[in-house]
ZAZA-76250 format. One line per 4 residues: number of its first residue (from 1); for each residue x, y, z of N, C-alpha, C. Coordinates in Angstrom, 2 decimals. Atoms other than C-alpha are relative to their C-alpha. Layout:
REM residues N
NUM	X Y Z X Y Z X Y Z; ...
END
This chain:
REM residues 64
1	0.62 1.18 -0.56 8.60 1.06 4.56 -1.00 -0.56 -1.00; 0.96 0.63 0.91 6.53 -1.41 2.67 -1.41 0.16 0.54; 1.39 -0.06 -0.42 2.75 -1.41 2.75 -0.31 -0.99 1.10; 0.24 1.03 -1.01 2.80 -4.63 4.75 0.53 0.43 1.37
5	-0.58 -0.47 -1.25 5.08 -3.10 7.38 -0.85 1.09 0.61; 0.85 -1.07 -0.50 2.92 0.00 7.65 -1.32 -0.54 0.53; 1.25 0.60 -0.45 -0.20 -2.15 7.94 0.19 -0.66 1.36; -0.28 0.66 -1.27 1.34 -4.22 10.73 0.20 1.02 1.11
9	-0.23 -1.06 -0.98 2.54 -1.10 12.52 -1.33 0.63 0.41; 1.31 -0.59 -0.29 -0.97 0.34 12.27 -0.85 -0.92 0.84; 0.78 0.97 -0.78 -2.56 -2.84 13.59 0.48 -0.04 1.46; -0.56 0.02 -1.36 -0.20 -2.84 16.59 -0.43 1.27 0.74
13	0.40 -1.25 -0.64 -0.90 0.83 17.32 -1.47 -0.03 0.39; 1.43 0.05 -0.27 -4.62 0.26 17.07 -0.30 -0.94 1.17; 0.21 0.95 -1.09 -4.47 -2.77 19.37 0.45 0.58 1.34; -0.49 -0.62 -1.23 -2.38 -0.92 21.95 -0.95 1.12 0.41
17	0.96 -1.05 -0.30 -4.77 2.02 21.69 -1.29 -0.55 0.59; 1.19 0.65 -0.56 -7.68 -0.34 22.33 0.25 -0.42 1.45; -0.32 0.49 -1.34 -5.96 -1.84 25.35 0.15 1.13 1.02; -0.27 -1.11 -0.92 -5.03 1.54 26.84 -1.06 1.09 -0.07
21	1.05 -1.01 0.21 -8.18 3.41 25.77 0.57 1.33 -0.50; -0.65 -1.18 0.59 -5.95 5.83 23.82 -0.57 0.21 -1.40; 0.66 -0.24 1.30 -8.15 7.20 21.03 0.96 0.56 -1.04; -0.97 -0.54 0.95 -5.25 9.12 19.46 0.84 -1.11 -0.62
25	-0.80 1.12 0.50 -3.19 5.96 19.15 -0.83 -0.89 -0.92; 0.88 0.79 0.87 -6.15 4.07 17.69 -0.15 0.70 -1.35; 0.12 -0.74 1.27 -6.59 6.84 15.08 1.28 -0.08 -0.81; -1.29 0.13 0.70 -2.88 6.75 14.26 0.12 -1.37 -0.67
29	-0.05 1.35 0.55 -3.14 3.01 13.76 -0.86 -0.13 -1.24; 0.88 0.05 1.17 -6.08 3.37 11.41 0.59 0.78 -1.16; -0.63 -0.80 1.05 -4.24 6.10 9.50 1.17 -0.75 -0.64; -1.11 0.80 0.53 -1.17 3.87 9.15 -0.51 -1.10 -0.92
33	0.57 1.06 0.83 -3.34 1.07 7.79 -0.54 0.56 -1.31; 0.50 -0.63 1.22 -5.02 3.42 5.31 1.17 0.37 -0.91; -1.19 -0.34 0.78 -1.60 4.65 4.20 0.59 -1.22 -0.67; -0.53 1.25 0.57 -0.50 1.06 3.67 -0.83 -0.43 -1.19
37	0.87 0.38 1.13 -3.53 0.38 1.46 0.27 0.89 -1.21; -0.29 -0.94 1.10 -2.78 3.50 -0.60 1.35 -0.34 -0.63; -1.33 0.34 0.51 0.88 2.53 -0.91 -0.06 -1.27 -0.84; 0.14 1.24 0.76 -0.06 -0.99 -2.04 -0.73 0.24 -1.32
41	0.75 -0.30 1.23 -2.59 0.37 -4.56 0.89 0.72 -1.00; -0.90 -0.72 0.90 0.02 2.75 -5.99 1.03 -0.94 -0.61; -0.98 0.97 0.51 2.54 -0.08 -6.31 -0.64 -0.91 -1.05; 0.71 0.85 0.97 -0.05 -2.28 -8.06 -0.24 0.76 -1.31
45	0.23 -0.81 1.19 -0.91 0.56 -10.45 1.29 0.17 -0.79; -1.30 -0.15 0.67 2.78 1.14 -11.20 0.36 -1.28 -0.75; -0.30 1.27 0.66 3.19 -2.55 -12.00 -0.87 -0.21 -1.23; 0.92 0.16 1.14 0.12 -2.61 -14.26 0.41 0.91 -1.16
49	-0.43 -0.93 1.04 1.31 0.46 -16.15 1.27 -0.52 -0.66; -1.24 0.55 0.55 4.76 -1.10 -16.57 -0.28 -1.19 -0.91; 0.36 1.16 0.82 3.21 -4.32 -17.89 -0.64 0.44 -1.31; 0.67 -0.51 1.20 1.05 -2.36 -20.34 1.02 0.62 -0.95
53	-1.04 -0.62 0.82 4.03 -0.35 -21.58 0.84 -1.09 -0.67; -0.79 1.10 0.58 6.02 -3.56 -22.07 -0.77 -0.72 -1.10; 0.82 0.68 1.00 3.13 -5.16 -23.98 -0.07 0.83 -1.28; 0.05 -0.89 1.17 2.86 -2.14 -26.28 1.34 -0.02 -0.72
57	-1.34 0.05 0.61 6.62 -2.15 -26.87 0.18 -1.30 -0.79; -0.12 1.30 0.67 6.49 -5.86 -27.74 -0.78 0.00 -1.32; 0.82 -0.05 1.22 3.69 -5.28 -30.25 0.65 0.87 -1.06; -0.66 -0.89 0.96 5.53 -2.39 -31.85 1.26 -0.64 -0.57
61	-1.24 0.66 0.48 8.76 -4.40 -32.08 -0.30 -1.14 -0.96; 0.37 1.11 0.87 6.97 -7.32 -33.76 -0.49 0.50 -1.37; 0.48 -0.56 1.28 5.55 -5.02 -36.46 1.16 0.40 -0.91; -1.14 -0.46 0.79 9.03 -3.99 -37.61 0.52 -1.06 -0.93
END
C-alpha cells in the first residue's frame, strides 16, 4: 500500500475510534498514519539517493 493509502486508512480508523470511543482503534489509526509518514520518507530518501547516483554517473561519464 502506498503511504497515502495508509494515511487515509489511519485517518478513517482514528475518526471511527473517536466516534465510538474506541481507544484501541484510535491508536491503530495513529500508528497507520505514522507508518505512512515513514514509508513516504523512505521513498523520498530512495529517490534522492537515486538522483545523486545518477548525477555522479553523469559527471564521471563527462570526464571520459
